[in-house]
C-alpha positions as CSV (number, residue, x, y, z in Angstrom):
1,M,1.3,-26.0,-25.8
2,P,4.9,-27.0,-26.6
3,D,5.9,-27.3,-30.2
4,Q,5.7,-30.8,-31.5
5,L,8.9,-32.4,-32.8
6,P,8.9,-33.3,-36.5
7,P,8.4,-37.0,-37.2
8,P,11.7,-38.9,-37.9
9,S,12.7,-39.1,-41.5
10,N,12.2,-42.4,-43.3
11,R,15.1,-41.6,-45.6
12,P,17.8,-44.2,-45.3
13,S,21.2,-43.0,-44.0
14,Q,24.0,-42.8,-46.5
15,S,27.4,-44.4,-46.2
16,P,30.4,-42.2,-45.9
17,G,31.3,-42.9,-49.6
18,E,27.8,-42.1,-50.8
19,S,27.8,-38.9,-48.8
20,L,31.1,-37.8,-50.3
21,A,29.9,-38.6,-53.8
22,S,26.7,-36.6,-53.3
23,A,28.5,-33.7,-51.7
24,L,31.1,-33.4,-54.5
25,N,28.5,-33.7,-57.3
26,E,26.3,-31.1,-55.6
27,G,29.3,-28.8,-55.3
28,V,30.3,-28.9,-59.0
29,G,26.9,-29.3,-60.6
30,S,23.5,-31.0,-60.0
31,A,23.3,-33.9,-57.5
32,V,23.3,-37.4,-59.0
33,G,21.1,-38.8,-56.2
34,T,20.6,-42.5,-55.5
35,L,21.7,-44.8,-58.2
36,P,19.0,-46.6,-60.1
37,P,19.6,-50.2,-61.1
38,S,20.7,-49.2,-64.7
39,L,23.5,-46.8,-63.5
40,T,22.7,-44.5,-66.4
41,L,23.9,-41.2,-64.9
42,A,24.5,-39.2,-68.1
43,S,22.7,-36.0,-68.9
44,P,20.4,-36.8,-71.8
45,E,20.9,-33.4,-73.4
46,Y,24.7,-33.6,-73.9
47,P,25.9,-35.2,-77.1
48,V,28.6,-37.3,-75.4
49,Q,27.3,-40.1,-73.2
50,V,29.0,-42.7,-71.0
51,T,26.9,-45.3,-69.2
52,F,27.9,-48.2,-67.0
53,D,26.1,-51.5,-66.6
54,P,26.2,-52.7,-63.0
55,Q,28.3,-55.8,-62.3
56,R,26.4,-58.6,-60.7
57,G,29.5,-59.8,-59.0
58,A,32.9,-58.2,-59.1
59,S,36.0,-60.4,-59.3
60,R,37.8,-60.5,-56.0
61,F,41.1,-61.3,-57.7
62,W,41.4,-57.7,-59.2
63,A,40.9,-56.3,-55.7
64,I,44.0,-58.0,-54.2
65,P,46.2,-55.1,-53.3
66,V,49.1,-54.4,-55.7
67,L,48.7,-57.8,-57.5
68,G,45.4,-56.9,-59.1
69,F,46.8,-53.6,-60.5
70,L,50.0,-55.2,-61.6
71,V,48.3,-58.0,-63.6
72,K,45.9,-55.5,-65.2
73,G,48.8,-53.2,-66.1
74,I,50.6,-56.1,-67.9
75,I,47.6,-57.4,-69.8
76,L,46.7,-53.9,-71.0
77,I,50.1,-53.3,-72.6
78,P,48.8,-54.0,-76.2
79,H,46.0,-51.5,-75.6
80,Y,48.5,-48.9,-74.4
81,F,50.7,-49.3,-77.5
82,A,47.7,-49.1,-79.9
83,L,46.3,-46.0,-78.1
84,M,49.6,-44.3,-78.2
85,I,49.8,-44.7,-82.0
86,L,46.2,-43.7,-82.5
87,G,46.8,-40.7,-80.2
88,M,49.6,-39.5,-82.4
89,V,47.5,-39.9,-85.6
90,V,44.6,-38.0,-84.0
91,G,47.0,-35.2,-83.0
92,V,48.4,-34.9,-86.5
93,L,44.8,-34.9,-87.9
94,Q,44.1,-31.7,-86.0
95,L,46.4,-29.9,-88.3
96,V,44.0,-30.5,-91.3
97,L,40.6,-31.2,-89.8
98,W,39.9,-27.5,-89.3
99,I,39.7,-27.0,-93.1
100,P,36.4,-28.8,-93.8
101,V,34.9,-27.4,-90.6
102,L,35.9,-23.8,-91.5
103,T,34.9,-24.0,-95.1
104,A,31.8,-26.2,-95.0
105,G,30.8,-26.3,-91.4
106,R,31.0,-30.1,-91.3
107,Y,33.2,-32.5,-89.4
108,P,34.2,-35.3,-91.9
109,E,32.4,-38.6,-91.0
110,W,35.6,-40.6,-91.3
111,A,37.5,-38.3,-89.0
112,F,34.6,-38.2,-86.6
113,G,34.7,-42.0,-86.4
114,L,38.4,-42.1,-85.9
115,V,38.6,-39.5,-83.2
116,S,35.5,-40.6,-81.3
117,G,36.6,-44.3,-81.7
118,T,40.0,-43.5,-80.2
119,L,38.4,-41.7,-77.2
120,R,35.9,-44.5,-76.7
121,W,38.7,-47.1,-76.7
122,G,40.7,-45.1,-74.2
123,I,37.6,-44.7,-71.9
124,R,37.0,-48.4,-71.9
125,V,40.6,-49.2,-71.0
126,Q,40.5,-46.6,-68.3
127,S,37.2,-48.0,-66.9
128,Y,38.6,-51.5,-66.8
129,W,41.8,-50.3,-65.1
130,L,39.8,-48.4,-62.4
131,G,37.6,-51.4,-61.7
132,L,34.3,-50.1,-63.1
133,T,34.1,-53.3,-65.1
134,D,35.8,-56.7,-64.9
135,Q,35.3,-57.4,-68.6
136,Y,38.5,-57.1,-70.7
137,P,38.0,-54.2,-73.1
138,P,37.6,-55.0,-76.8
139,F,40.7,-54.3,-78.9
140,G,39.4,-51.6,-81.2
141,P,37.5,-48.3,-81.4
142,G,34.2,-50.0,-80.7
143,G,30.9,-48.8,-81.9
144,A,27.9,-50.7,-83.1
145,G,29.8,-54.0,-83.0
146,T,30.6,-53.8,-79.3
147,D,27.3,-52.7,-77.8
148,T,27.4,-55.6,-75.4
149,Y,30.4,-54.1,-73.5
150,P,29.3,-52.8,-70.1
151,V,30.9,-49.4,-70.7
152,R,29.0,-47.7,-73.4
153,V,30.4,-44.6,-75.0
154,T,28.3,-42.8,-77.6
155,F,28.8,-39.6,-79.6
156,Q,26.0,-37.7,-81.3
157,R,27.3,-36.2,-84.6
158,Q,26.0,-32.7,-85.3
159,Q,24.5,-31.7,-88.6
160,S,26.8,-28.6,-88.7
161,Y,29.6,-27.2,-86.6
162,N,30.6,-23.8,-85.5
163,R,33.2,-22.4,-87.9
164,G,34.6,-20.1,-85.3
165,W,36.2,-23.0,-83.4
166,A,38.0,-24.0,-86.6
167,I,39.9,-20.8,-87.1
168,P,43.6,-21.8,-86.9
169,V,45.3,-21.2,-83.5
170,V,42.5,-18.8,-82.4
171,G,39.8,-21.4,-82.0
172,L,41.9,-23.8,-80.0
173,F,43.4,-21.0,-77.9
174,V,40.0,-19.7,-76.9
175,K,38.9,-23.3,-76.1
176,M,41.9,-23.9,-73.9
177,I,41.1,-20.7,-71.9
178,L,37.4,-21.7,-71.5
179,I,38.3,-25.1,-70.4
180,I,40.5,-24.0,-67.5
181,P,37.8,-24.3,-64.8
182,H,37.2,-27.9,-66.0
183,S,40.9,-28.7,-65.9
184,I,41.2,-27.4,-62.3
185,I,38.2,-29.4,-61.1
186,L,39.3,-32.6,-63.0
187,Y,42.8,-32.3,-61.5
188,A,41.3,-32.2,-58.0
189,L,38.9,-35.0,-58.8
190,G,41.7,-37.1,-60.2
191,I,43.5,-36.9,-56.8
192,V,40.3,-38.0,-55.1
193,V,39.8,-40.9,-57.5
194,G,43.4,-41.9,-57.0
195,C,43.0,-41.9,-53.2
196,L,39.8,-43.9,-53.5
197,Q,41.7,-46.7,-55.2
198,L,43.4,-47.2,-51.8
199,V,40.0,-48.2,-50.2
200,L,37.7,-49.3,-53.0
201,W,39.4,-52.8,-53.1
202,V,38.1,-53.5,-49.5
203,P,34.4,-53.9,-50.3
204,V,35.2,-55.7,-53.6
205,L,37.6,-58.2,-51.9
206,F,35.3,-58.9,-49.0
207,T,31.8,-58.7,-50.5
208,G,32.5,-59.2,-54.2
209,S,30.5,-56.1,-55.0
210,Y,31.7,-52.7,-56.4
211,P,30.0,-50.0,-54.3
212,S,27.4,-47.7,-55.9
213,W,29.2,-44.6,-54.6
214,G,32.3,-45.8,-56.5
215,Y,30.3,-45.7,-59.7
216,Q,29.2,-42.2,-58.8
217,L,32.6,-40.8,-58.1
218,V,34.9,-42.8,-60.4
219,G,32.4,-43.2,-63.2
220,G,31.5,-39.5,-63.0
221,Y,35.2,-38.5,-63.2
222,V,35.6,-40.7,-66.3
223,R,32.5,-39.2,-67.9
224,W,33.5,-35.6,-67.1
225,T,37.0,-36.2,-68.5
226,L,35.6,-37.6,-71.8
227,R,33.2,-34.7,-72.4
228,T,36.0,-32.2,-71.8
229,A,38.3,-34.1,-74.3
230,A,35.4,-34.3,-76.9
231,Y,34.9,-30.6,-76.6
232,I,38.6,-29.9,-77.2
233,Y,38.8,-32.2,-80.2
234,G,35.7,-30.5,-81.7
235,L,33.4,-33.5,-81.6
236,A,30.9,-31.4,-79.7
237,D,30.3,-27.6,-79.9
238,A,28.3,-27.5,-76.7
239,Y,30.3,-26.5,-73.6
240,P,30.6,-29.5,-71.3
241,P,28.5,-29.4,-68.1
242,F,30.0,-29.0,-64.7
243,Q,28.7,-32.3,-63.4
244,M,29.6,-36.0,-63.1
245,G,26.2,-37.1,-64.3
């Protein structure tokens, strides 16, 4: 008796964008899978989280080629200046923040708020620029007062921190070596995300909807970048995962 053919799969076929997102994520970590309505793709174990609220209707204006990016770039200028200044302050702080961590094993609360707030602000601006949300980012480091913003960035402060990472020069040097694989992957993903901006405007302009695979790829890239930065700045001792989720 001839072998029977297996019944056809009821699994819906993926679009090319969704297939690319799934393939990339499976290649660098665990697969994200089909997006649930909440778009909460962060690993619950890691202390740095980024979640995106889905847009009910994306603005077609921002999807107009060239013009959308040009207008966004202009209206974001105040954020760029503020983030540039805060970035310099955070950089200078690294010259002294190692002292309380090395001597007491604690990251000062005021410094944690400043560094994490600067990163949160930058991620919200980046998410707006990349079209993950149409809502103009709040002018400030955010936190409890901006929970309604559709890009939520949270940091879980540890009770104690590893003193080894606070050893001057040595701690940062070892971290930079350990983070090399992430840097290589993020460089490649950055190129992919940049190329995607050449096509992501099409579904937004014609359907008024930002595709779910765009959240997977672009949102995953933003999340991965933040976790790597948080690790370098000492906000988290846990090594960042190799995944977009």
